[in-house]
FIBA-932074 format. One record per residue (C-alpha): residue in three letters; x negated, y, z. Coordinates in steps of 0.5 Angstrom, whole numbers, plus 2048, in hexadecimal, padded with zeros to 3 digits. Layout:
BEGIN
ALAXYZ/...
This chain:
BEGIN
MET76F8E488E/THR76E8DC88F/GLN7708DA896/PRO7698D7897/LEU7668DD896/ALA76B8E189A/ALA7698DD8A0/SER7628DE89F/ILE7638E589F/ARG7678E58A5/GLN7628E18A9/CYS75C8E58A7/LEU7608EC8A9/VAL7628E98AF/ALA75B8E78B1/ALA7588ED8AF/ALA75E8F18B3/VAL75C8ED8B9/LEU7548EE8B8/VAL7558F68B8/THR75B8F58BE/CYS7608FA8BA/SER7609008BE/CYS7649048B9/GLN76A9088BB/TYR76E9098B5/GLU77590C8B3/THR77890B8AD/VAL7789128A8/ALA77E9138A3/GLU77B91489C/GLY77A91C89B/ALA77A91D8A3/ASN7759238A5/VAL7709208AA/ASP76E9248B0/SER7689268B3/GLY7689218B8/ILE76791C8B3/ALA7609198B2/VAL7609148AD/VAL7669128A8/ILE76690C8A3/GLY76C90B89F/ASP77290B8A4/THR76D90A8AA/ARG76B9108AE/VAL7669108B4/ARG7679168B9/SER76091A8BC/GLU7629178C3/LEU7609108C1/LEU75A9128BD/GLN7589158C4/ASP75990F8C8/VAL75690B8C3/ARG75090F8C3/ALA74F90F8CA/ARG74E9088CA/ALA7499088C5/PRO7429078C7/SER73F90E8C9/ASP73A90F8C3/LEU7399138BD/ARG73E90F8B9/ARG74490F8BE/ASP7489138BA/VAL74790F8B4/LEU7489098B8/ALA74F90C8BA/VAL75190E8B3/ASP74F9078B0/GLU7539038B5/VAL7599088B4/VAL7599088AD/THR7589008AC/ASN75E8FF8B1/SER7629038AD/VAL7609008A6/LEU7628F98A9/ALA7698FC8AC/TYR76B8FF8A5/ALA7698F98A1/LEU76C8F48A6/ARG7738F88A6/HIS7738F789E/TRP7708F089D/ASP7728ED8A3/PRO7788F08A7/ALA7788EA8AC/SER7718EB8AE/ALA7728F28AE/GLU7778F18B4/TRP7728ED8B8/LEU76D8F28B7/ASP7718F78BA/ARG7718F38C0/VAL76A8F38C0/GLY7698FA8BF/LEU76E8FB8C5/ALA76A8F78C9/ASN7648FB8C7/ARG7679018C9/LEU7688FF8D0/THR7608FD8D0/VAL75F9048CE/LEU7639078D4/PHE7609028D9/TRP7599058D6/THR75B90C8D7/GLU75D90A8DE/ALA7579078E0/ARG75390D8DD/ASN7579128E1/GLN75590E8E8/GLY74F9128E7/GLU7479118E8/LEU74490A8E9/THR7449088F0/GLN73E9068F4/THR7418FF8F4/GLU7438FE8ED/LEU73C9018EB/ASP7388FC8F0/GLU73D8F68ED/TRP73B8F88E6/THR7348F88E7/LYS7348F18EA/ARG7378EF8E4/HIS7328F28E0/TRP72C8F28E4/VAL7278EF8DF/THR7278F58DB/VAL7298FA8E0/ALA7268F88E7/ARG7218F38E6/PRO71B8F28EB/THR7148F08EA/SER7148E88E8/ALA70F8E38E6/ARG70F8DE8E1/THR70B8D88E2/VAL7098D18E0/HIS70A8CB8E6/ALA7088C48E7/VAL70D8C18EC/VAL70C8BA8EF/LEU7138B88F0/VAL7168B58F7/ASP71C8B68FA/ALA71D8BA900/GLU7208B4904/LYS71B8AF903/GLU7178AC909/GLN7118B090B/GLY70C8AB909/GLU70E8AB901/ARG70E8B3902/ASP7078B3904/ARG7058AF8FE/ALA7088B38F9/LEU7058B98FD/ALA6FE8B68FC/VAL7008B58F5/ALA7028BD8F4/ARG6FB8BF8F8/GLN6F78BB8F2/VAL6FB8BF8ED/ARG6F98C58F0/ALA6F28C38F0/ALA6F28C18E9/VAL6F58C78E6/ASP6F08CC8EA/GLY6ED8D08E5/ALA6F18CE8DF/ALA6F08D38DA/ASP6F78D48D8/ALA6FE8D18D8/GLU6FD8CC8D3/GLU6F78C98D7/PHE6FA8CA8DE/GLU7008C58DB/LEU6FA8C08D8/ARG6F68C08DE/ALA6FD8BF8E2/ARG6FF8B98DE/ALA6F98B58DF/VAL6F98B48E6/PRO6FC8AD8E8/THR7038AE8EB/GLN7038A88F0/GLY70A8A68ED/PHE70D8AD8EE/GLU7108B18E8/LEU70B8B78E6/ARG70F8BC8E3/VAL70B8C28DF/GLU7108C88DD/SER70F8CF8DA/LEU7158D38DE/GLN7198D98DD/PRO7178DF8E1/VAL7198E08E8/THR71A8E58ED/GLU7188E58F4/ASP71F8E48F7/GLY71F8DE8F2/ARG7238E18EC/ILE7228DE8E5/VAL7208E38E0/VAL7228E28D9/LEU7208E88D5/ASP7248E68CE/ALA72A8E48D2/PRO7318E68CF/ALA7338ED8D1/GLY7378ED8D8/LYS7358E68DA/SER7308E78E0/HIS7318E08E4/PHE72C8DB8E1/GLY72B8D78E8/THR7268D88ED/TYR71F8D48F0/GLU71E8D38F7/PRO71C8D88FB/ALA7158D58FD/PHE7148D48F5/ALA7168DB8F3/GLN7128DE8F9/THR70C8DA8F7/ALA70C8DC8F0/ASN70D8E38F1/ALA7078E38F6/LEU7028E18F0/GLU6FF8E88EE/GLU6FC8E78E8/ALA6FD8E38E2/GLY6F98DC8E2/ALA6FA8DC8EA/THR6FB8D58ED/SER6FF8D48F3/GLU6FE8CF8F9/VAL7038C98F9/VAL70A8CC8FB/SER7108C78FD/THR7178C78FB/THR71D8C38FB/TYR71A8C08F5/GLY7138BE8F7/TYR70C8C18F7/HIS70B8C78F2/VAL7048CA8EF/LEU7068D18EC/ARG7018D48E7/LEU7038DC8E5/VAL7048DD8DE/GLU7078E48DE/ARG7098E98E3/LEU70F8ED8E0/PRO7108F48E2/ALA7178F78E5/SER71C8FA8E1/VAL7208FF8E4/ILE7259048E1/ASP72790A8E6/GLU72E90B8E8/PRO7309108E4/GLU72E90C8DE/ARG7329068E1/ARG73890A8E2/ALA73890C8DB/ARG7379058D8/ALA73C9028DD/LEU7429068DC/PRO7459038D6/GLU7458FC8D9/VAL7478FE8E0/LEU74D9028DC/ALA74F8FC8D8/MET74F8F88DF/ARG7538FD8E2/ALA7588FC8DC/GLN7588F58DD/ARG75A8F58E4/ALA7608FA8E3/LEU7628F58DD/GLU7628EF8E2/ARG7658F38E7/VAL76B8F48E3/LEU76B8ED8E0/THR76C8EB8E7/GLU7718F08E9/GLN7758EE8E3/ALA7748E68E4/ASN7768E78EC/ALA77C8EB8EA/ILE77F8E68E5/PRO7848E28EA/ILE7838DA8E9/GLU78A8D68EB/LEU78B8CF8EB/GLU7918CC8E8/ARG7948C88ED/SER7978C38E8/ALA7908C28E5/ASP78E8BC8EA/GLU7958B98E8/ALA7958BA8E1/THR78E8B78E0/SER78F8B18E4/ARG7948AF8DF/VAL78F8AF8DA/LYS78D8A88D8/VAL7868A78D6/GLN7858A18D1/PRO77E89D8D2/
């Protein structure tokens, strides 16, 4: 095998091994040796014990494919380990160390699982992280026209901006839809102020912005000011228009485009959904604790002669 090809295979296998996290526990089997009943998988000189398969299964998603996923992971890792020991012993030695580290994570996972059911605090924290999909209150999607004026401006200038906003409110009254609302608002003379018309993301009454197509686990998308959020949610039917409302940005006129109903999942279902993530966080904390303890246990000594030795080093300009 040529060196470039060997290097390429090595890179691919190492990358694949990292992707599947290499959780295999293997023991070398002498040729012709009997395999006991505790062995779940044998590939070449690699064997995987049933206990490991159970550990991997426990970490797999709780669905109908749980057993298949666990076997897939174990077999894939075993094949990689077998191939590496034959094709690239140096990488196999490195992979052994990865496997040892992964087995440590299995221990942390088991410890996390043995801590018992989720606490109320853990459930509440998880719910806050996933509130958009599991505990979303009613919200309002609006289009608004705002006459921008800084809250720190003198009262006379703010009064002039307010007068423009009131003209906008009168102009949009009776608009058939959001498009007509925008056209009528933009037609109002702004008297030198900046007028901005925007369609906005839904907002809850307490000001949280709702992004329905957000990536899983992402829940914080900023907030709107309380006065704005409360005014938006006070509009009851699509097409309703607010009176002028003041925020630190200026003076707004809101039109309700849509009211989104609440989406709240009951506590037992939330507990079931939260369990894998909370167990992973418990295990992560355990890992961080061990790393911190080990770091603190390593003594750091300053060689007294270091200053003297470095003072003799001459740096050339």
